[in-house]
C-alpha positions in Angstrom: 92.8 118.1 60.6 89.8 120.1 61.9 90.0 121.0 65.6 87.6 118.8 67.6 87.8 120.7 71.0 88.5 124.2 72.2 91.5 123.4 74.2 94.2 120.7 74.4 95.8 120.6 77.9 99.3 119.1 77.7 100.9 118.0 80.9 104.5 116.7 81.0 105.5 114.5 84.0 108.6 112.8 85.3 108.3 110.9 88.6 105.8 113.2 90.2 102.7 111.0 90.4 101.0 112.8 93.3 101.5 116.2 91.7 100.1 114.9 88.4 97.0 113.4 90.1 96.3 116.6 92.0 96.7 118.6 88.8 94.3 116.4 86.8 91.8 116.4 89.7 91.9 120.2 89.7 91.1 120.2 86.0 88.1 118.0 86.6 86.9 119.9 89.6 87.1 123.2 87.8 84.2 122.1 85.6 85.6 124.0 82.6 83.0 125.8 80.5 84.7 124.9 77.2 85.3 121.6 75.4 88.8 120.2 76.1 91.0 117.2 76.2 93.9 116.3 78.6 97.1 114.8 77.2 99.6 113.5 79.7 103.1 113.0 78.4 105.1 110.8 80.8 108.8 111.1 80.5 109.7 107.5 81.5 108.5 107.8 85.1 109.1 104.8 87.4 106.7 105.8 90.2 103.5 104.5 88.7 102.4 107.8 87.2 101.0 106.2 84.0 99.1 103.4 85.8 97.6 105.7 88.3 96.5 108.2 85.7 94.9 105.6 83.5 93.1 104.1 86.5 91.9 107.4 88.1 91.4 109.5 84.9 90.5 107.2 82.1 89.6 110.0 79.8 93.1 111.4 79.8 95.2 110.6 76.7 98.5 109.2 77.9 101.6 109.3 75.8 104.1 107.1 77.7 107.7 107.6 76.7 110.5 105.2 77.5 112.9 107.8 79.0 113.1 111.4 80.1 113.5 113.5 76.9 113.0 116.8 78.6 110.2 119.4 79.0 110.5 120.9 75.5 110.5 117.6 73.6 107.8 116.1 76.0 105.5 119.0 75.2 106.1 118.6 71.5 105.0 114.9 71.8 101.7 116.2 73.2 101.3 118.9 70.7 101.8 116.4 67.9 98.5 114.6 68.9 96.5 117.6 70.0 92.9 118.0 68.7 92.2 121.5 70.0 91.9 124.9 68.4 94.3 126.0 71.1 96.8 124.3 73.4 98.0 125.0 76.9 101.3 123.8 78.3 100.4 123.1 81.9 103.0 122.1 84.5 102.4 119.0 86.5 102.9 121.2 89.7 99.9 123.4 89.0 96.4 123.6 90.3 93.7 124.9 88.0 91.3 127.4 89.4 87.7 127.9 88.1 87.5 130.4 85.2 91.3 130.7 84.6 91.7 128.5 81.6 88.4 129.7 80.0 89.5 133.3 80.3 92.7 132.6 78.3 90.8 130.8 75.6 88.3 133.6 75.4 91.1 136.2 75.1 92.7 134.3 72.2 89.3 134.0 70.5 88.6 137.7 70.9 92.1 138.8 69.7 93.1 137.1 66.5 96.5 138.8 66.4 97.6 137.3 69.7 99.5 134.0 69.4 100.3 133.3 73.0 98.8 134.2 76.4 99.6 133.4 80.0 97.6 133.8 83.2 98.8 135.1 86.5 100.4 132.3 88.4 99.9 132.2 92.2 101.6 130.7 95.1 99.5 128.4 97.3 98.9 131.4 99.6 97.5 133.3 96.6 100.5 135.7 96.4 101.7 136.5 92.9 104.6 134.7 91.2 106.7 136.2 88.5 105.3 134.6 85.3 106.3 137.2 82.8 109.6 136.7 80.9 111.9 139.2 79.2 114.3 137.7 76.7 117.8 137.6 78.3 120.4 140.1 77.1 124.0 140.8 78.2 122.6 143.6 80.3 120.2 141.3 82.2 123.0 138.8 82.7 125.3 141.4 84.2 122.8 143.4 86.2 120.1 140.7 86.9 116.4 140.7 85.9 115.3 141.6 89.5 117.1 144.9 89.5 116.0 145.7 86.0 112.4 145.1 87.0 112.8 147.6 89.9 114.5 150.3 87.8 112.6 150.0 84.6 109.2 148.4 85.4 107.6 149.4 82.0 110.4 147.8 80.1 110.6 144.8 82.4 107.1 144.0 83.6 106.8 141.8 86.7 104.6 140.9 89.6 105.8 144.1 91.3 103.4 146.1 89.2 99.6 145.8 89.5 98.0 145.5 86.1 94.3 146.3 85.6 94.2 145.0 82.0 96.0 142.5 79.8 99.6 143.6 79.1 101.7 142.8 76.1 105.0 141.1 77.1 108.0 139.4 75.4 107.2 136.0 76.9 105.2 134.1 79.5 106.2 131.3 81.8 105.9 127.8 80.3 104.2 126.5 83.5 100.9 127.7 81.9 101.3 128.9 78.3 98.4 129.1 75.9 99.1 129.0 72.1 96.8 128.9 69.2 97.0 126.0 66.7 97.7 128.2 63.7 100.7 129.6 65.4 102.2 126.1 65.8 101.4 125.4 62.2 103.2 128.6 61.1 106.1 128.8 63.5 106.7 125.2 64.4 107.0 123.5 67.8 109.4 124.1 70.7 113.1 123.9 70.0 114.1 120.5 71.5 117.7 121.6 71.9 116.4 123.0 75.3 115.9 120.3 77.9 114.1 122.8 80.1 114.6 126.5 80.9 114.1 129.2 78.3 112.4 126.9 75.8 109.2 129.0 76.2 111.1 132.2 75.9 112.8 131.1 72.7 109.4 130.0 71.4 107.8 133.3 72.2 110.8 135.0 70.6 110.1 133.1 67.4 106.4 133.7 67.6 106.8 137.4 68.0 109.3 137.5 65.1 106.6 136.0 63.0 104.2 138.9 63.7 102.1 137.5 66.6 101.6 139.2 69.9 102.2 137.8 73.4 100.0 138.8 76.4 99.8 138.3 80.1 96.3 138.2 81.7 96.4 139.5 85.3 92.8 138.4 86.1 93.2 134.8 85.0 94.7 132.7 87.8 96.4 129.3 88.2 98.2 128.1 91.3 101.8 127.0 90.7 103.7 125.0 93.3 107.0 126.5 92.0 109.9 124.1 91.7 108.1 121.0 93.0 108.3 119.1 89.7 112.1 119.2 89.2 114.1 121.9 91.0 113.8 120.2 94.4 114.4 116.7 93.0 117.7 117.4 91.2 118.9 120.9 92.3 122.5 120.7 91.0 121.6 119.2 87.6 118.8 121.8 87.4 121.4 124.6 88.0 123.6 123.2 85.2 120.7 123.1 82.8 119.9 126.7 83.7 123.4 127.7 82.4 123.2 125.5 79.3 119.8 126.9 78.2 121.3 130.4 78.4 124.2 129.4 76.2 121.7 127.9 73.6 119.5 131.1 73.6 122.4 133.5 73.1 124.2 131.4 70.5 120.9 131.0 68.6 119.3 134.5 69.0 122.1 137.0 70.0 125.0 136.1 67.8 128.5 134.7 68.4 130.0 137.9 70.0 127.2 138.0 72.6 127.4 134.3 73.2 131.2 134.5 73.9 130.6 137.5 76.1 128.0 135.6 78.1 130.6 132.8 78.6 133.0 135.3 80.1 130.3 136.7 82.4 129.1 133.3 83.6 132.7 132.0 84.3 133.4 135.1 86.3 130.3 134.6 88.4 131.1 130.9 88.9 134.8 131.6 89.9 133.6 134.2 92.3 131.1 131.7 93.7 133.9 129.1 94.2 135.8 131.6 96.3 133.1 133.5 98.1 130.2 131.1 97.9 130.4 129.9 101.5 128.3 126.7 101.8 127.5 126.8 98.1 131.1 126.9 97.1 131.2 123.2 96.6 128.2 123.4 94.2 130.0 126.1 92.2 133.0 123.9 91.9 130.9 121.1 90.5 129.4 123.6 88.0 132.9 124.7 87.1 133.9 121.1 86.5 131.0 120.7 84.1 132.1 123.7 82.2 135.7 122.4 82.0 134.4 119.0 80.7 133.4 120.8 77.5 130.4 121.2 75.3 128.4 123.2 77.8 125.8 124.2 75.2 125.1 120.7 74.1 125.6 118.3 77.0 122.0 118.1 78.4 120.6 117.4 81.8 120.7 113.6 81.3 124.5 113.7 80.6 125.8 116.0 83.3 126.3 113.6 86.2 129.8 112.5 85.4 131.1 116.0 85.0 129.3 117.2 88.1 130.8 114.6 90.5 
């Protein structure tokens, strides 16, 4: 199908009606200088998100799903119906600023070898967020990304460095990720084994393996209310999903030995947290119980409650 607009904006929501409405209002108020469509994929919300969106933003295409199928699968449902030359995955807890989306589209248009681009995400006070991802390795799991960013800023780019020009990176945060249609046609959509966390890193990993480049644009800005959409709603289940996504990534992209080594590293950290975690020790014990319940790389967010109690 021939693309009908410049950009398809895909927003996935789950019981965050007010955030969704603010996000959609910011898109409208930004008065984008490109043709675009907005696709809201609602993951079975029960807070009136769908009704409110259809009433206040009648031009938005709503894909209403019966249940929460996750961030990866939800975005795929939006990408399946996109009509744009490019798409952007836009978190429901973002606020679009004038010029930011257009700059990313323009960069893709001017650089045909670039498959993915992401803007600089800002906190509400306009300070920078880390929105550049490096694919996880055993070293990063042992040492931590924060320390690696301090020690090796060129290898591990981050908000700590001021960039005067676009910088090539391994992955960008899925809170605002632009991808060209032909990349999706070639590489495929997001791996739905991920519920959320690392799905965009895995996608960028596949896209780069196919010969495309991934860039971060420091001068294009979008506000991100970090963690408002899920992390503060279900913190324990979110932590569990964080571990599960890492198991999936390593098992898929790093090989069995690295995956097994990761399991040892994670268990050591969790056991240490159970003993020395202070007020968080109880949470670590619940995470340990989830691990002991089995299938940590396959039991998704929607199935963790029993093991976490």
